[in-house]
C-alpha positions in Angstrom: 0.0 -0.1 -0.1 1.6 3.5 -1.0 -0.8 5.4 1.4 2.0 6.8 4.0 -0.7 8.1 6.6 -2.7 6.7 9.6 -6.4 6.0 8.4 -7.6 7.3 11.5 -6.3 10.8 10.2 -8.3 10.6 7.2 -11.6 10.0 8.5 -11.9 12.9 11.0 -15.0 13.6 12.8 -15.3 16.6 10.9 -15.1 14.9 7.9 -17.6 12.3 8.5 -20.2 14.9 9.8 -19.7 16.5 6.3 -20.2 13.2 4.6 -23.4 12.5 6.4 -25.1 15.9 6.0 -28.3 15.3 4.5 -28.9 19.0 3.5 -28.0 18.5 -0.2 -28.8 15.0 -0.7 -31.2 13.6 -3.3 -32.7 14.0 -6.6 -34.6 17.1 -6.7 -37.8 17.3 -9.0 -36.7 20.0 -11.1 -32.8 20.8 -12.5 -31.4 22.0 -15.5 -28.5 19.5 -16.0 -27.1 16.6 -14.4 -24.1 14.1 -14.8 -22.9 10.9 -13.1 -19.2 10.5 -12.2 -18.1 6.9 -11.3 -14.7 6.0 -9.8 -14.0 2.5 -11.0 -11.1 1.7 -8.8 -13.0 2.2 -5.6 -16.7 2.2 -6.4 -17.6 5.5 -5.7 -20.4 7.0 -7.8 -21.9 10.4 -7.7 -24.9 11.8 -9.5 -25.2 15.5 -9.4 -28.4 17.6 -10.3 -27.8 21.4 -10.9 -30.2 24.1 -11.2 -28.9 27.3 -13.1 -29.5 30.9 -12.5 -27.4 31.9 -15.6 -24.8 33.3 -15.2 -24.4 31.4 -11.9 -25.0 28.2 -10.5 -28.3 27.9 -8.5 -28.8 24.6 -6.5 -26.7 21.5 -6.4 -27.9 18.3 -4.9 -26.3 15.2 -5.0 -26.9 11.3 -4.8 -23.4 10.0 -3.5 -22.4 6.3 -2.8 -19.1 5.3 -1.8 -16.5 6.3 0.8 -16.8 9.0 3.1 -14.5 11.2 1.6 -16.3 11.2 -1.6 -19.6 11.8 0.0 -18.0 14.9 2.0 -16.6 16.2 -1.0 -20.2 16.0 -2.9 -21.5 17.9 0.3 -18.8 20.5 0.0 -19.3 20.9 -3.5 -23.1 21.3 -2.9 -22.5 24.0 -0.4 -19.9 26.0 -2.2 -21.1 26.0 -5.9 -24.2 27.7 -5.6 -24.2 31.5 -6.4 -20.9 31.0 -8.2 -20.0 31.2 -12.0 -18.9 28.2 -13.9 -15.6 29.5 -14.1 -15.6 30.1 -10.1 -16.9 26.7 -9.6 -13.9 25.3 -11.7 -11.7 27.1 -9.6 -12.9 25.4 -6.4 -12.5 22.1 -7.9 -8.9 22.9 -9.1 -8.2 24.2 -5.5 -9.9 21.0 -4.0 -7.5 18.8 -6.2 -4.5 21.0 -5.1 -5.0 20.7 -1.5 -5.9 17.1 -1.6 -2.6 16.3 -3.6 -0.4 18.9 -1.7 -1.9 19.0 1.8 -1.3 22.7 1.8 -4.3 24.8 3.0 -5.1 27.7 5.1 -7.4 26.0 7.9 -9.6 28.8 7.2 -10.6 27.5 3.9 -13.4 25.2 3.9 -11.7 22.9 1.4 -8.9 22.5 4.0 -10.7 19.8 5.6 -9.3 17.4 2.3 -5.6 18.5 3.3 -4.9 15.3 5.0 -5.8 13.2 1.9 -2.4 14.1 0.6 -0.9 11.2 2.8 -3.2 8.9 1.0 -2.6 9.4 -2.9 -5.1 6.7 -3.9 -7.9 8.9 -2.4 -7.2 12.0 -4.2 -9.6 11.0 -6.7 -12.4 10.5 -4.1 -12.1 14.2 -3.6 -12.0 15.1 -7.1 -14.8 12.8 -8.6 -17.7 15.1 -7.4 -15.9 18.4 -8.8 -15.2 16.6 -12.1 -18.9 15.3 -12.2 -20.0 19.1 -11.8 -17.5 20.0 -14.7 -19.4 17.6 -16.9 -22.8 18.6 -15.9 -21.9 22.1 -16.8 -20.6 21.0 -20.1 -23.8 19.0 -20.7 -21.9 15.6 -20.6 -23.9 13.0 -18.8 -21.0 10.8 -17.6 -17.4 11.3 -16.4 -15.0 9.2 -14.5 -12.1 9.7 -12.2 -9.9 8.0 -14.7 
């Protein structure tokens, strides 16, 4: 196993709470675009449903199944993306990936919760899958993969 961290570090109580947050879960009755993202290596699957209030993102809801890291990332995305432009949301996705890969983040940043993932390189895709899925939904693509 290449992961060099202690698994207990990865699953903090804060991350677990975020993964269990039900506020942004479920398929809404109405949405403007959606996409499914799959991580074939670990079995994560994210379905995102997005309403648009052009030029901004309206509501984002998700149905995420898989590890708590992926579920927490989907919840964080659903909290942070609404009210932002497509480019601002894409920038957040790039920042989430950067934090997960490097471990470098200001603790005040909401995405800093994923800094510990850098100790577990195989889990970076669990963080980035929801953000890739948002990019796909906004581009009109119905499916994407972590690969």
